[in-house]
Backbone and ligand atoms as CSV (ligand in chain L), in Angstrom:
chain,resi,resn,atom,element,x,y,z
A,1,MET,N,N,0.925,-1.164,-0.003
A,1,MET,CA,C,-0.057,-0.036,0.036
A,1,MET,C,C,0.897,1.131,-0.002
A,2,THR,N,N,0.594,2.195,-0.862
A,2,THR,CA,C,1.473,3.367,-1.090
A,2,THR,C,C,0.597,4.579,-1.048
A,3,GLN,N,N,1.411,5.749,-1.108
A,3,GLN,CA,C,0.832,6.922,-1.240
A,3,GLN,C,C,0.033,7.244,-2.531
A,4,ARG,N,N,0.161,6.190,-3.592
A,4,ARG,CA,C,-0.459,6.407,-4.714
A,4,ARG,C,C,-1.823,5.396,-4.631
A,5,THR,N,N,-2.166,5.181,-3.478
A,5,THR,CA,C,-3.435,4.410,-3.322
A,5,THR,C,C,-4.527,5.370,-2.875
A,6,VAL,N,N,-5.812,5.328,-3.524
A,6,VAL,CA,C,-6.834,6.197,-3.130
A,6,VAL,C,C,-7.820,5.117,-2.561
A,7,LEU,N,N,-8.248,5.517,-1.378
A,7,LEU,CA,C,-9.367,4.489,-0.859
A,7,LEU,C,C,-10.720,5.163,-0.987
A,8,VAL,N,N,-11.743,4.588,-1.484
A,8,VAL,CA,C,-12.956,5.282,-1.734
A,8,VAL,C,C,-13.921,4.496,-0.612
A,9,LEU,N,N,-14.475,5.294,0.308
A,9,LEU,CA,C,-15.472,4.840,1.324
A,9,LEU,C,C,-16.654,5.223,1.215
A,10,ASN,N,N,-17.709,4.424,1.191
A,10,ASN,CA,C,-19.059,4.812,1.139
A,10,ASN,C,C,-19.801,4.355,2.338
A,11,GLY,N,N,-20.572,5.215,2.941
A,11,GLY,CA,C,-21.421,4.903,4.055
A,11,GLY,C,C,-22.766,4.333,4.087
A,12,PRO,N,N,-23.537,4.611,4.937
A,12,PRO,CA,C,-24.871,3.819,4.972
A,12,PRO,C,C,-25.744,4.289,3.737
A,13,ASN,N,N,-26.398,3.083,3.319
A,13,ASN,CA,C,-27.499,3.211,2.198
A,13,ASN,C,C,-26.892,3.528,0.776
A,14,LEU,N,N,-25.743,3.693,0.798
A,14,LEU,CA,C,-25.078,3.914,-0.643
A,14,LEU,C,C,-24.936,2.619,-1.410
A,15,ASN,N,N,-25.027,1.574,-0.674
A,15,ASN,CA,C,-25.099,0.173,-1.203
A,15,ASN,C,C,-26.519,-0.012,-2.025
A,16,LEU,N,N,-27.286,0.988,-1.772
A,16,LEU,CA,C,-28.533,0.831,-2.593
A,16,LEU,C,C,-28.784,1.711,-3.746
A,17,LEU,N,N,-27.667,2.429,-4.058
A,17,LEU,CA,C,-27.609,3.168,-5.143
A,17,LEU,C,C,-28.111,2.386,-6.446
A,18,GLY,N,N,-28.906,3.233,-7.315
A,18,GLY,CA,C,-29.332,2.503,-8.380
A,18,GLY,C,C,-30.917,2.438,-8.189
A,19,THR,N,N,-31.296,2.038,-7.007
A,19,THR,CA,C,-32.654,1.899,-6.800
A,19,THR,C,C,-33.113,3.127,-5.634
A,20,ARG,N,N,-32.230,3.493,-5.064
A,20,ARG,CA,C,-32.488,4.426,-3.955
A,20,ARG,C,C,-32.763,5.755,-4.380
A,21,GLN,N,N,-34.115,6.260,-4.265
A,21,GLN,CA,C,-34.512,7.718,-4.648
A,21,GLN,C,C,-33.625,8.008,-5.829
A,22,PRO,N,N,-33.859,7.435,-7.065
A,22,PRO,CA,C,-33.118,7.740,-8.335
A,22,PRO,C,C,-33.421,9.201,-8.681
A,23,GLU,N,N,-34.439,9.943,-8.288
A,23,GLU,CA,C,-34.685,11.305,-8.724
A,23,GLU,C,C,-33.678,12.227,-8.038
A,24,ILE,N,N,-33.167,11.777,-6.721
A,24,ILE,CA,C,-32.015,12.462,-6.207
A,24,ILE,C,C,-30.572,12.001,-6.396
A,25,TYR,N,N,-30.442,10.561,-6.601
A,25,TYR,CA,C,-29.272,9.925,-6.481
A,25,TYR,C,C,-28.786,9.512,-7.864
A,26,GLY,N,N,-29.785,9.301,-8.777
A,26,GLY,CA,C,-29.387,8.953,-9.996
A,26,GLY,C,C,-29.807,7.307,-10.171
A,27,HIS,N,N,-29.362,6.779,-11.394
A,27,HIS,CA,C,-29.655,5.358,-11.610
A,27,HIS,C,C,-28.368,4.359,-11.607
A,28,ASP,N,N,-27.264,5.088,-11.339
A,28,ASP,CA,C,-26.043,4.111,-11.476
A,28,ASP,C,C,-26.081,3.508,-10.153
A,29,THR,N,N,-25.371,2.249,-10.176
A,29,THR,CA,C,-25.279,1.382,-8.806
A,29,THR,C,C,-23.832,1.838,-8.513
A,30,LEU,N,N,-23.747,1.587,-7.135
A,30,LEU,CA,C,-22.309,1.734,-6.679
A,30,LEU,C,C,-21.278,1.033,-7.360
A,31,ALA,N,N,-21.621,-0.254,-7.836
A,31,ALA,CA,C,-20.685,-1.080,-8.464
A,31,ALA,C,C,-20.217,-0.330,-9.723
A,32,ASP,N,N,-21.174,0.341,-10.385
A,32,ASP,CA,C,-21.068,1.044,-11.713
A,32,ASP,C,C,-20.073,2.210,-11.325
A,33,ILE,N,N,-20.277,3.013,-10.327
A,33,ILE,CA,C,-19.308,4.067,-9.993
A,33,ILE,C,C,-18.007,3.491,-9.592
A,34,GLU,N,N,-17.958,2.506,-8.781
A,34,GLU,CA,C,-16.555,2.026,-8.416
A,34,GLU,C,C,-15.735,1.544,-9.652
A,35,ALA,N,N,-16.442,0.748,-10.612
A,35,ALA,CA,C,-15.782,0.462,-11.777
A,35,ALA,C,C,-15.083,1.511,-12.633
A,36,ARG,N,N,-15.917,2.693,-12.696
A,36,ARG,CA,C,-15.300,3.839,-13.354
A,36,ARG,C,C,-14.182,4.448,-12.547
A,37,LEU,N,N,-14.243,4.397,-11.240
A,37,LEU,CA,C,-13.106,4.978,-10.510
A,37,LEU,C,C,-11.905,4.154,-10.531
A,38,VAL,N,N,-12.135,2.826,-10.580
A,38,VAL,CA,C,-10.989,1.882,-10.719
A,38,VAL,C,C,-10.217,2.200,-12.122
A,39,ALA,N,N,-11.052,2.294,-13.212
A,39,ALA,CA,C,-10.550,2.453,-14.547
A,39,ALA,C,C,-9.904,3.895,-14.613
A,40,ARG,N,N,-10.462,4.836,-14.328
A,40,ARG,CA,C,-9.883,6.168,-14.285
A,40,ARG,C,C,-8.555,6.124,-13.519
A,41,GLY,N,N,-8.677,5.499,-12.152
A,41,GLY,CA,C,-7.521,5.565,-11.422
A,41,GLY,C,C,-6.269,4.801,-12.103
A,42,ALA,N,N,-6.560,3.854,-12.788
A,42,ALA,CA,C,-5.407,3.146,-13.577
A,42,ALA,C,C,-4.875,4.122,-14.517
A,43,GLU,N,N,-5.623,4.964,-15.147
A,43,GLU,CA,C,-5.190,5.893,-16.336
A,43,GLU,C,C,-4.266,7.057,-15.467
A,44,LEU,N,N,-4.714,7.293,-14.212
A,44,LEU,CA,C,-3.892,8.297,-13.517
A,44,LEU,C,C,-2.741,7.747,-12.806
A,45,GLY,N,N,-2.631,6.409,-12.689
A,45,GLY,CA,C,-1.498,5.740,-12.194
A,45,GLY,C,C,-1.828,5.659,-10.565
A,46,LEU,N,N,-3.067,5.486,-10.331
A,46,LEU,CA,C,-3.544,5.429,-8.952
A,46,LEU,C,C,-4.285,3.837,-8.693
A,47,SER,N,N,-3.817,3.436,-7.565
A,47,SER,CA,C,-4.564,2.146,-7.228
A,47,SER,C,C,-5.755,2.604,-6.446
A,48,VAL,N,N,-6.964,2.298,-6.940
A,48,VAL,CA,C,-8.273,2.809,-6.338
A,48,VAL,C,C,-8.968,1.401,-5.572
A,49,GLU,N,N,-9.141,1.710,-4.288
A,49,GLU,CA,C,-9.720,0.527,-3.580
A,49,GLU,C,C,-11.062,1.098,-2.998
A,50,CYS,N,N,-12.015,0.289,-3.050
A,50,CYS,CA,C,-13.592,0.686,-2.750
A,50,CYS,C,C,-14.091,-0.180,-1.748
A,51,ARG,N,N,-14.660,0.387,-0.613
A,51,ARG,CA,C,-15.173,-0.286,0.283
A,51,ARG,C,C,-16.646,0.480,0.753
A,52,GLN,N,N,-17.656,-0.278,1.148
A,52,GLN,CA,C,-18.878,0.366,1.788
A,52,GLN,C,C,-19.407,-0.326,2.923
A,53,SER,N,N,-19.838,0.419,3.962
A,53,SER,CA,C,-20.241,-0.202,5.137
A,53,SER,C,C,-21.458,0.763,5.795
A,54,ASN,N,N,-22.460,-0.008,6.109
A,54,ASN,CA,C,-23.498,0.767,6.752
A,54,ASN,C,C,-23.258,0.972,8.177
A,55,HIS,N,N,-22.097,0.783,8.763
A,55,HIS,CA,C,-21.883,0.865,10.299
A,55,HIS,C,C,-20.815,1.911,10.365
A,56,GLU,N,N,-21.079,2.711,11.309
A,56,GLU,CA,C,-20.177,3.894,11.553
A,56,GLU,C,C,-18.693,3.454,12.003
A,57,GLY,N,N,-18.831,2.338,12.990
A,57,GLY,CA,C,-17.510,2.085,13.636
A,57,GLY,C,C,-16.586,1.310,12.349
A,58,VAL,N,N,-17.311,0.669,11.580
A,58,VAL,CA,C,-16.452,0.043,10.608
A,58,VAL,C,C,-15.635,1.097,9.876
A,59,LEU,N,N,-16.489,2.112,9.408
A,59,LEU,CA,C,-15.805,3.267,8.731
A,59,LEU,C,C,-14.522,3.856,9.472
A,60,VAL,N,N,-14.900,3.963,10.743
A,60,VAL,CA,C,-13.842,4.523,11.598
A,60,VAL,C,C,-12.710,3.514,11.621
A,61,ASP,N,N,-12.915,2.234,11.611
A,61,ASP,CA,C,-11.721,1.335,11.638
A,61,ASP,C,C,-10.918,1.373,10.363
A,62,TRP,N,N,-11.835,1.447,9.224
A,62,TRP,CA,C,-11.185,1.475,7.956
A,62,TRP,C,C,-10.204,2.826,7.853
A,63,LEU,N,N,-10.593,3.891,8.353
A,63,LEU,CA,C,-9.783,5.211,8.311
A,63,LEU,C,C,-8.500,4.901,9.240
A,64,HIS,N,N,-8.713,4.171,10.299
A,64,HIS,CA,C,-7.332,3.842,11.187
A,64,HIS,C,C,-6.496,2.935,10.156
A,65,ASP,N,N,-7.108,1.960,9.715
A,65,ASP,CA,C,-6.360,0.967,8.940
A,65,ASP,C,C,-5.738,1.617,7.664
A,66,ALA,N,N,-6.479,2.685,6.990
A,66,ALA,CA,C,-5.878,3.388,5.987
A,66,ALA,C,C,-4.470,4.040,6.459
A,67,LYS,N,N,-4.656,4.573,7.592
A,67,LYS,CA,C,-3.313,5.504,8.034
A,67,LYS,C,C,-2.265,4.475,8.300
A,68,LEU,N,N,-2.643,3.246,8.826
A,68,LEU,CA,C,-1.449,2.428,8.963
A,68,LEU,C,C,-0.912,1.854,7.712
A,69,ARG,N,N,-1.686,1.592,6.688
A,69,ARG,CA,C,-1.223,1.293,5.425
A,69,ARG,C,C,-0.586,2.223,4.599
A,70,GLY,N,N,-0.689,3.594,5.016
A,70,GLY,CA,C,-0.071,4.604,4.162
A,70,GLY,C,C,-0.885,5.041,2.973
A,71,VAL,N,N,-2.214,4.980,2.936
A,71,VAL,CA,C,-3.097,5.248,2.043
A,71,VAL,C,C,-2.930,6.849,1.601
A,72,GLY,N,N,-2.837,7.177,0.357
A,72,GLY,CA,C,-2.555,8.639,0.158
A,72,GLY,C,C,-3.815,9.581,0.393
A,73,VAL,N,N,-4.763,9.148,-0.223
A,73,VAL,CA,C,-6.102,9.942,-0.120
A,73,VAL,C,C,-7.239,9.103,0.060
A,74,VAL,N,N,-8.232,9.639,0.729
A,74,VAL,CA,C,-9.444,8.877,0.875
A,74,VAL,C,C,-10.687,9.901,0.424
A,75,LEU,N,N,-11.422,9.117,-0.619
A,75,LEU,CA,C,-12.631,9.962,-0.878
A,75,LEU,C,C,-13.790,9.216,0.023
A,76,LEU,N,N,-14.441,10.190,0.793
A,76,LEU,CA,C,-15.305,9.606,1.776
A,76,LEU,C,C,-16.847,10.199,1.531
A,77,ASN,N,N,-17.807,9.377,1.185
A,77,ASN,CA,C,-19.132,9.791,1.221
A,77,ASN,C,C,-19.734,9.133,2.246
A,78,ALA,N,N,-19.796,9.718,3.429
A,78,ALA,CA,C,-20.160,9.066,4.682
A,78,ALA,C,C,-21.776,8.967,4.803
A,79,GLY,N,N,-22.574,9.355,3.757
A,79,GLY,CA,C,-23.883,9.315,3.934
A,79,GLY,C,C,-24.360,10.220,5.004
A,80,ALA,N,N,-25.457,9.685,5.637
A,80,ALA,CA,C,-26.061,10.470,6.698
A,80,ALA,C,C,-25.200,10.791,7.926
A,81,TYR,N,N,-24.099,9.839,8.074
A,81,TYR,CA,C,-23.007,9.926,9.167
A,81,TYR,C,C,-22.329,11.431,8.903
A,82,THR,N,N,-22.272,11.747,7.666
A,82,THR,CA,C,-21.777,13.223,7.506
A,82,THR,C,C,-22.165,14.257,8.449
A,83,HIS,N,N,-23.539,13.985,8.788
A,83,HIS,CA,C,-24.221,15.062,9.447
A,83,HIS,C,C,-24.218,14.863,11.005
A,84,THR,N,N,-23.883,13.682,11.406
A,84,THR,CA,C,-24.063,13.036,12.749
A,84,THR,C,C,-22.867,12.855,13.471
A,85,SER,N,N,-21.857,12.453,12.728
A,85,SER,CA,C,-20.658,11.532,13.333
A,85,SER,C,C,-19.476,12.398,13.713
A,86,ILE,N,N,-19.481,12.559,15.081
A,86,ILE,CA,C,-18.164,13.242,15.593
A,86,ILE,C,C,-17.124,12.153,15.589
A,87,ALA,N,N,-17.497,10.960,15.649
A,87,ALA,CA,C,-16.551,9.877,15.657
A,87,ALA,C,C,-15.700,9.771,14.226
A,88,LEU,N,N,-16.470,10.115,13.297
A,88,LEU,CA,C,-15.785,10.239,11.924
A,88,LEU,C,C,-14.879,11.404,11.778
A,89,LEU,N,N,-15.465,12.584,12.444
A,89,LEU,CA,C,-14.554,13.723,12.557
A,89,LEU,C,C,-13.213,13.492,13.198
A,90,ASP,N,N,-13.397,12.800,14.277
A,90,ASP,CA,C,-12.164,12.680,15.122
A,90,ASP,C,C,-11.263,11.539,14.506
A,91,ALA,N,N,-11.885,10.662,13.819
A,91,ALA,CA,C,-11.030,9.583,13.021
A,91,ALA,C,C,-10.119,10.147,12.121
A,92,ILE,N,N,-10.750,11.302,11.199
A,92,ILE,CA,C,-9.976,12.149,10.263
A,92,ILE,C,C,-8.871,12.821,10.854
A,93,LEU,N,N,-9.251,13.664,12.077
A,93,LEU,CA,C,-8.434,14.405,12.702
A,93,LEU,C,C,-7.142,13.697,13.413
A,94,SER,N,N,-7.603,12.516,13.878
A,94,SER,CA,C,-6.547,11.598,14.516
A,94,SER,C,C,-5.637,11.058,13.586
A,95,THR,N,N,-6.054,10.660,12.533
A,95,THR,CA,C,-5.081,10.023,11.498
A,95,THR,C,C,-4.465,10.958,10.728
A,96,GLN,N,N,-5.092,12.152,10.389
A,96,GLN,CA,C,-4.377,13.360,9.508
A,96,GLN,C,C,-4.368,12.675,8.208
A,97,LEU,N,N,-5.221,11.867,7.773
A,97,LEU,CA,C,-5.444,11.620,6.522
A,97,LEU,C,C,-6.052,12.691,5.563
A,98,LYS,N,N,-5.677,12.554,4.413
A,98,LYS,CA,C,-6.158,13.633,3.491
A,98,LYS,C,C,-7.514,12.943,2.945
A,99,VAL,N,N,-8.583,13.611,3.244
A,99,VAL,CA,C,-9.911,13.116,3.041
A,99,VAL,C,C,-10.504,14.188,2.055
A,100,ILE,N,N,-11.172,13.831,0.994
A,100,ILE,CA,C,-12.074,14.549,0.366
A,100,ILE,C,C,-13.460,13.964,0.449
A,101,GLU,N,N,-14.284,14.825,1.019
A,101,GLU,CA,C,-15.879,14.819,1.311
A,101,GLU,C,C,-16.492,14.763,-0.010
A,102,VAL,N,N,-17.291,13.581,-0.438
A,102,VAL,CA,C,-17.958,13.621,-1.548
A,102,VAL,C,C,-19.452,13.265,-1.418
A,103,HIS,N,N,-20.290,13.811,-2.236
A,103,HIS,CA,C,-21.644,13.608,-2.082
A,103,HIS,C,C,-22.196,13.645,-3.588
A,104,LEU,N,N,-23.272,12.759,-3.786
A,104,LEU,CA,C,-23.942,12.864,-5.047
A,104,LEU,C,C,-24.758,14.060,-5.229
A,105,SER,N,N,-25.558,14.250,-4.160
A,105,SER,CA,C,-26.371,15.479,-4.132
A,105,SER,C,C,-25.587,16.654,-3.495
A,106,ASP,N,N,-26.383,17.681,-3.366
A,106,ASP,CA,C,-25.842,18.809,-2.655
A,106,ASP,C,C,-26.522,18.979,-1.430
A,107,PRO,N,N,-26.047,18.468,-0.247
A,107,PRO,CA,C,-26.732,18.588,1.073
A,107,PRO,C,C,-27.268,19.923,1.368
A,108,GLU,N,N,-26.330,20.985,0.981
A,108,GLU,CA,C,-26.641,22.319,1.440
A,108,GLU,C,C,-27.932,22.848,0.860
A,109,LYS,N,N,-28.331,22.157,-0.282
A,109,LYS,CA,C,-29.514,22.705,-1.015
A,109,LYS,C,C,-30.849,21.855,-0.657
A,110,ARG,N,N,-30.542,20.857,0.369
A,110,ARG,CA,C,-31.674,20.067,0.859
A,110,ARG,C,C,-32.172,20.453,2.191
A,111,GLU,N,N,-32.598,19.628,2.972
A,111,GLU,CA,C,-33.154,19.606,4.322
A,111,GLU,C,C,-32.062,20.400,5.162
A,112,PRO,N,N,-32.586,21.256,6.091
A,112,PRO,CA,C,-31.592,21.872,7.064
A,112,PRO,C,C,-30.771,20.962,7.819
A,113,PHE,N,N,-31.401,19.686,8.156
A,113,PHE,CA,C,-30.555,18.909,8.833
A,113,PHE,C,C,-29.354,18.260,8.054
A,114,ARG,N,N,-29.278,18.585,6.827
A,114,ARG,CA,C,-28.243,17.970,5.939
A,114,ARG,C,C,-27.241,19.125,5.788
A,115,HIS,N,N,-27.295,20.267,6.395
A,115,HIS,CA,C,-26.510,21.551,6.118
A,115,HIS,C,C,-25.087,21.412,6.900
A,116,LEU,N,N,-25.209,20.688,8.049
A,116,LEU,CA,C,-23.878,20.508,8.962
A,116,LEU,C,C,-23.269,19.293,8.393
A,117,SER,N,N,-21.948,19.505,8.339
A,117,SER,CA,C,-20.868,18.297,7.855
A,117,SER,C,C,-19.911,18.242,8.856
A,118,TYR,N,N,-19.989,17.146,9.808
A,118,TYR,CA,C,-18.859,16.994,10.486
A,118,TYR,C,C,-17.597,16.501,9.794
A,119,VAL,N,N,-17.766,15.773,8.729
A,119,VAL,CA,C,-16.644,15.252,7.839
A,119,VAL,C,C,-16.086,16.609,7.223
A,120,GLY,N,N,-16.809,17.636,6.882
A,120,GLY,CA,C,-16.236,18.739,6.288
A,120,GLY,C,C,-15.438,19.606,7.082
A,121,MET,N,N,-15.518,19.274,8.451
A,121,MET,CA,C,-14.745,19.976,9.381
A,121,MET,C,C,-13.415,19.673,9.385
A,122,ALA,N,N,-12.920,18.440,8.701
A,122,ALA,CA,C,-11.632,17.895,8.863
A,122,ALA,C,C,-11.141,17.541,7.392
A,123,ALA,N,N,-12.231,17.699,6.457
A,123,ALA,CA,C,-11.746,17.140,5.087
A,123,ALA,C,C,-10.821,18.243,4.405
A,124,VAL,N,N,-10.021,17.890,3.323
A,124,VAL,CA,C,-9.340,18.943,2.697
A,124,VAL,C,C,-9.974,19.566,1.572
A,125,ASP,N,N,-11.070,18.722,1.084
A,125,ASP,CA,C,-11.628,19.396,-0.053
A,125,ASP,C,C,-13.182,18.671,0.010
A,126,CYS,N,N,-14.004,19.041,-0.895
A,126,CYS,CA,C,-15.336,18.660,-1.042
A,126,CYS,C,C,-15.836,18.740,-2.403
A,127,VAL,N,N,-16.604,17.632,-3.072
A,127,VAL,CA,C,-17.033,17.600,-4.308
A,127,VAL,C,C,-18.608,17.147,-3.953
A,128,LYS,N,N,-19.545,17.909,-4.359
A,128,LYS,CA,C,-20.874,17.682,-4.249
A,128,LYS,C,C,-21.744,17.979,-5.335
A,129,GLY,N,N,-22.894,17.395,-5.434
A,129,GLY,CA,C,-24.006,17.811,-6.281
A,129,GLY,C,C,-23.724,17.512,-7.822
A,130,LEU,N,N,-22.890,16.709,-8.074
A,130,LEU,CA,C,-22.580,16.283,-9.516
A,130,LEU,C,C,-23.110,14.938,-9.952
A,131,GLY,N,N,-23.782,14.354,-8.905
A,131,GLY,CA,C,-24.234,12.981,-9.161
A,131,GLY,C,C,-23.040,12.047,-8.961
A,132,PRO,N,N,-22.971,10.895,-9.751
A,132,PRO,CA,C,-21.704,10.205,-9.786
A,132,PRO,C,C,-20.557,10.813,-10.180
A,133,ASP,N,N,-20.685,11.870,-11.022
A,133,ASP,CA,C,-19.377,12.642,-11.308
A,133,ASP,C,C,-18.787,13.228,-10.283
A,134,SER,N,N,-19.451,13.334,-8.979
A,134,SER,CA,C,-18.895,13.884,-7.876
A,134,SER,C,C,-17.637,13.116,-7.587
A,135,TYR,N,N,-17.705,11.718,-7.701
A,135,TYR,CA,C,-16.502,10.859,-7.337
A,135,TYR,C,C,-15.618,11.125,-8.175
A,136,MET,N,N,-15.829,11.176,-9.578
A,136,MET,CA,C,-14.831,11.290,-10.621
A,136,MET,C,C,-13.978,12.518,-10.500
A,137,VAL,N,N,-14.537,13.598,-10.277
A,137,VAL,CA,C,-13.992,14.967,-10.055
A,137,VAL,C,C,-13.271,14.994,-8.735
A,138,ALA,N,N,-13.574,14.145,-7.672
A,138,ALA,CA,C,-12.810,14.002,-6.488
A,138,ALA,C,C,-11.633,13.235,-6.754
A,139,LEU,N,N,-11.744,12.220,-7.569
A,139,LEU,CA,C,-10.550,11.409,-8.051
A,139,LEU,C,C,-9.421,12.220,-8.796
A,140,GLU,N,N,-9.889,12.988,-9.671
A,140,GLU,CA,C,-9.054,13.894,-10.296
A,140,GLU,C,C,-8.427,14.947,-9.337
A,141,ARG,N,N,-9.018,15.439,-8.506
A,141,ARG,CA,C,-8.345,16.239,-7.388
A,141,ARG,C,C,-7.447,15.447,-6.451
A,142,ALA,N,N,-7.772,14.185,-6.169
A,142,ALA,CA,C,-6.757,13.240,-5.244
A,142,ALA,C,C,-5.608,13.122,-5.969
A,143,ALA,N,N,-5.696,13.030,-7.492
A,143,ALA,CA,C,-4.451,12.734,-8.121
A,143,ALA,C,C,-3.624,14.012,-8.038
A,144,GLN,N,N,-4.093,15.249,-7.655
A,144,GLN,CA,C,-3.303,16.257,-7.528
A,144,GLN,C,C,-2.630,16.619,-6.345
A,145,LEU,N,N,-3.136,15.870,-5.191
A,145,LEU,CA,C,-2.724,16.124,-3.856
A,145,LEU,C,C,-1.419,15.524,-3.562
L,1,DQA,C1,C,-25.435,11.887,0.321
L,1,DQA,C2,C,-26.101,13.009,1.175
L,1,DQA,C3,C,-26.581,12.807,2.727
L,1,DQA,O1,O,-27.187,13.858,3.288
L,1,DQA,C4,C,-27.464,11.533,2.634
L,1,DQA,O2,O,-27.543,11.112,4.006
L,1,DQA,C5,C,-26.777,10.355,1.947
L,1,DQA,C6,C,-26.238,10.649,0.591
L,1,DQA,C7,C,-25.061,12.116,-0.990
L,1,DQA,O3,O,-24.280,11.666,-1.515
L,1,DQA,O4,O,-25.724,13.124,-1.498
L,1,DQA,O5,O,-26.942,9.135,2.331
L,1,DQA,O6,O,-24.084,11.726,1.166
C-alpha cells in the first residue's frame, strides 16, 4: 500500500444506489461508480480501492487501517453519518489522512439537517451535487494532492 493508493469509502445506504431515490441519486449502482473510479485511477497511475459499510464503527476502523497502510487520499461519502458523526470527524483528525468529502447530491440545497457536515470540518476538499461525477471529480483532485 502506498501514497498512490486512493481509498473510496461509502457509508450507509449507498449500497442501494441505483434503486435508492433515483430522482436524487441517479440510476447508477455503486458497482458502476466503483468500476469507473478503478478504470480512471489506472489511467492516472492510482490504485483505487473501494469499500462500503452501513456501520459507523467499521468506517472508523477503515480510516485507522488506511493510516497504518499509508493510503494517500481517501474519498469519503459518509452518507447520513456526514451530518451526525463526531466519531468520523475525530478519526480524520486523529489520522491526519487527506480526506475529500464526496456527495452525489448537494446537501446544502436540501433539508436543513443536512447542512451541517462533521466530515467537512476535517476534510481537505469537498465535491458535491454532480451525481456520480462527484466521485470522478474528487478522484482527479486526489491525483493532484
Ligand atoms: C449523500 C447526502 C446525505 O445527506 C445522505 O444522507 C446520503 C447521501 C449524498 O451522496 O448526496 O446518504 O451523502
